[in-house]
N, C-alpha and C positions, 0 to 999 in steps of 0.2 A: 692384474689390474691394481693401480695405485688406489689405496683406500683413503688417502688424505685429500680432503676437499680443498678447492682453490681458496687462497687468501690474496689480499690486495698486493702484498709483497711479491707474490709469484710472478707478477707482471713487470717487476722492476727492470728486468733486462731488455724489455721491448717497449717500455713506456715512451722513450724519446722517439722511437720509430712510429708509434701510434700517434703521438702528438704531431709529428711531421706530416703524417697522412691527413690529420684533421685540419691542419693549417693550409695544406695544399688544396683541400676541398673548399675551405673558406675563401681562398684566394680565387677559386675558379667556380663560382656558383652557377647553377643552372636552374631555370624556372620549371614549373610543373610541366610534365610531358616533354621536357627538353633535356633530360638528364643522361644524355648519350655518353659523354666523357666520364661522368661520375660512375655510371654503371659499368663502363669498360674498365676503369681502375679497380673497382670492387671485384669484378669477375676475374681479372688477372691475378689479383692477390689470392683470392679464394682457390682458384685452380692450382696456383703454385703451392698451396698448403694441402692439396690432396682432396679437395671437395669436388663433387659432381655439381656443375653449375648449369642451370637452365635459364636462358635469357629471354627477353622480350615477352614477358608475361604481363598482360595488361598495359602494354606500352613498353617502357624501359625497365620494368620490374624484373627481378631475378630471384631465384631460390637456389641456395647452396645446400647440398645434402651430404651428410657424413654419417656413416654407420659404424657401430662398434658392438661387438658381442652378437648374441643370437636373438635378443628380444625384438619383438615387433612393435613395442611401445614407441610412441613418437611425440615430439614436442616441436612447436613453432615459436620462433623468436623474431620479432620484426623491428626494423629500423627504417625511418623515412629518409629520403635523399634530396628533396627539392628545396630551392631557395625562394626568396620573396622579391617582388619588384620594388625594392627600397634602395635609395642611394646611400651607401655606407659613409658614416662620418666618425669612425673610430680612430683614424690616423695610425692604425697598426701597420707594422712592417709587412704583414701578410694580408692586408685589407683587400677587398674585392678588386680584381683587375678589370671587372666588367661594370661600366657605369649603369646605375639603375637596377643592379642585381646584387643581392646580399643574403648571406646566411644569417638572417636576423631572428631565427627561431631555434637555432642550434641543431639543425638536422645534420650538419657536418659532424658535430660531436656524437650524435646518435649513431651515425654510420661508423665512425671510428671506434666507438665502444663495442659495437657488435663485431667489427672486424677483429678487435682485440680478443674478444671471446672466441671467435672462430680460430684464431691462431693458437690460443691456449688449449682449446678442445682438441685441435688437430695434433698437437705435440704430446698431450697427455692421454687422450682417448679414455678418460676416466668415467665412462658411462656405458650403459648397456641398452642399446636401442637405436633410434633414428632421430637425428637432429636436422630440422629444416630451418635454415636462417633466411628470413624473408627481407629483401631490400626493396622497399616500396617507392614508387614514384608518386608525385602529384598529391601529396597530403594537403597541400595548401590550396587546392583547386576550389574548394568550397562546395561543389556538387559535381557529379560525374567524376569522382575522385579516383586516385590510384587504387585504394582498397576495393572500391566497387568494381573497377576494371579487372583487377587481379582475380577477384572472386568469380566474375563473369567468365574469365578465361580458364576456369576450372582449377583454381589454386588448391582447394582442399580435396578435390577428387584426384588430382595428380600428385599431391604431396600431403597425404593424410597427417593430421595433427590431433592428438588426443586433447591437447590444450594449447593455447597460444598466449604469449606474453609480449608486452611492449613497454616502452619507457619514454618519458619526456622530462627534460630539465625544467627547473622551477626557480627563476630568480626571486630573491627576497627571503630565501631560506638558506641556512648554512650549507656550504658545499658538502656533498657526500651524505646528506641527511635524506633518508627515504621516507616517502609518504604513501599511505595506503587508505583505501576506503572501499568496502564491499557495497554492492548495490549501485544505484545511480551515482556516478562520480563526476561526469562532465556533461554539460548541457547540450540539448538539441539546438541547432542554429539554422534559422531561415533568413533569407534575404528578400526584401520587398522593394521593388522599384515602382515609383509612381510618377506619371506625367500629368500635370495639371494644365489643361488648355483653356485659355480665355480668349480675349480679343485685344489685340495690340492697338496702341494709340500714342499720340504725342503726350509727353509727361504733363504738359500744360492743360490738357483736355481729358482728365481722367474719367469724366462722366460719359465719354464716348467709348470707354474701354470696358472690358471685363478683366480686371487685374489679377493675373495668375500668381503674382508675387504675394499679394495680400492674402489670397486664398491659401497658398502653400505655407506662408509664415504662420497663419492662424492654425493650419492643420498640424504643424509641428507641436504646438502647445496642446491642442486637443488630443493628440496621440498619447500624451503623458497620462491621460485619465484611464487608458486601457488597463495598465497595471494597477494604478492607484484605486480604481473603482470597479473593475470587472473581475480581477483575479483575487481569489481567496488570499488574505494577508498571510496565511500559513504556507502558501505555495510560492516558490521562487519563480520570477519571470523578469525579463528585461526587454524593453523596446527602446532602441537608441537610433535616432536619426543622425546618421553620420555624414550625409552629403545633401546639400541644398544648392541648386544652381538656377539662375535666371538672368536673362538679359546681358547686354554688353555695354550699355551707355546709360548715363544718369538721366537723360532727357527722353528716354524711350520706354514706354510700358511694353514689355515683350509679349509675344503671343503665347508662350508657355513657360512653365517652370518644372524642374525635375527634382525629386528627392529620393534618397535611398535609405533604408533602415535595416538594422540587424535585430532579429527577434529571437530570444533565447528562453528555454524552458526545460523542466526536468520530468514532466509527466505528459503522456499522450493527450489526456483530456485538456490540460492547460494549453498545450500546443494547438489543439483544435480550436479552443476558445479564442486564443489570440488571433488566429487567422480569421475567424468569423467576425470578431469585433473590429479588427483593423480594416477588413474589406468594407464592412457596413459603414464604419465611421468615415473612411476616406470618401466614399461615394456621397453620403449625405452631407458631409461638411463642405465639400467642394461645391456641390450643387447649390448649397445655400448662398454661395457667392455668385451664382450664375455661370460657373465654369463647369467643365467636365473632367473626369479622371480616368486614366487607363492604369490598371494595376497588373504588375507582373510579380506574382508571389511564387518564389523559388524555394522549394523545400530542400534544405541542406542536410547536414549530418544528424543522425538520430542521437538520442541520449546514450551515453557510454555507460554500460552497466557491467560492473565487475562481478564475477561469480564468487560466491561465498567461500567455497573450499579452496579455490585457486588463489584467492586473495590472502587467505590465512596461510597458505603454503608460501606464497611469495614474501609475505611479511616475516615468516619464520626464517627464511633464507637471509633476509636483511639483518635480523637480530643476531644471527650467527656470525655474519660477516663484519658488521660495524658496531654492534652492541645497542642496547636499549636507548642510550642517550642520543643516538642518531636515527631513531625510528619514530615517526609520528603516525599514530593510528587511533581513531579514525581522523582523516584529514579531509577538508573540503565540506561540501561539494564545490566544484569549480565551474564558473559561468562560461569559461572557454569551451571550445568544441574540438573534436578529434574524429577523423574517419576510421580510426581503430575500432570505433563502435560497430562498424559493419562486420569486422572479424568476430567480435564478441557476440554478434547475432547468430553466427555460424558455429562457433565452438566456445566451450567454457574457457575462461582465462582471466587475466588481470592486467590492467594498465597501471603502471607505477610512475610516480613522480620522484625526481631526485633534485635536491637543492643545488642551485647554481651560484649561490653566494648572497649573503645579506647585503643590501644596499647596492646591488648590481642593477644595471639597466634592464628594464622589462623586455619581454618578448615583443617582436615586431617593432623594435626601436632602432633607429639608425646608429645608435651608440652601443648596441648589444654585442656581446661576444661570449661564446661558449667557454666555460671554465675548464682549462686543460687538466686540472687536477681530477676532474671527473672521468677522464678517459680510462685510466687504470681502474678506478673504483667501479665504474659501470661494466668494464670488461670482466673484472673479477666477479661481480654480482651475477652477470649472465652465465659465466662459466659454472659457478657454484650452483645456480638454479638448475641448469641442465644436469649437472652431476647428481644433484639430489632427486630431481624428477625421474631421471633414468638410472637411478641406483639399482644394482643387481637385486636387492631385496624387493624393490618395487615391481620388478618383472617376474618375481617368483609366484 
């Protein structure tokens, strides 16, 4: 067995191939639970490199397994594959060929990085144990996501993992800089849909109406008090109304108005408080205008909690690979959410962030693009992490 651990330069001979894969995926994005062609491409590559590939786990998910040596120790490494319903505006030569669909979160890059690690691990086999590479669908679903479906489909029973690791790119931080935080790292996220029903009328006769627009507009402002006056100032929480719709004509008071909000938190007790206060406030506030409210409160992803030991281990791997000047710890917490949180409820592990470039467009932006320089960096990181985790001494 080769005792030299992977370095970034070890991927130089396949870097352009991996970038080509990334750009192909970028040009052919598929939305949550539609990742048929993406999964097929990934499976074909992995099988060609000698992996045992099991497909259709939790939808279009797949797991590629590779064994080396005699140890029964095992590790899981995950990449997400789905795109977003966004119309791309980058103007790139490899921009999305599908209107209204775009890899605006970098899952094309996450997939390419893990494929790069798969290739390097297959040709060096510098580990002793079992590697399970998890390519997950539908991370962007918001609820009933790919992670939940893969777990329900027996992921960890069928593919045992002593620990699991995942990574997401992070615009605004220098490319190749790794970020870590043990404990709560990314927020829980719930979605609330509210329908305010009043009584429609002619705009010239508002006294004959119950105006749902006025009630909904006032409600938007009242909701700001939930965080400002109900949540402990030492606890983080977000209530954002991102959608408000009513009516179609200036001279008509409509029958109803709808609004949707994103609710984020880092503690179970804060999450419960937010739901209790939002429900109560919506009902009482709308009723004070003579209208009624229907509330659809959808619990989304839980708080992502990184394990202490696995985070320390993952951080040490980054220090070895890129040096202390490219490692930030602790980093965050981050108000964004991730369904990798469900995996961490099942197994110890760590979710890592890697810089996508200072001054680059943010995630879920029509001008976003994954930084190709990260493909080899991420592939080398995953390879080295597996080599270290499944080192012969670790199995002894």
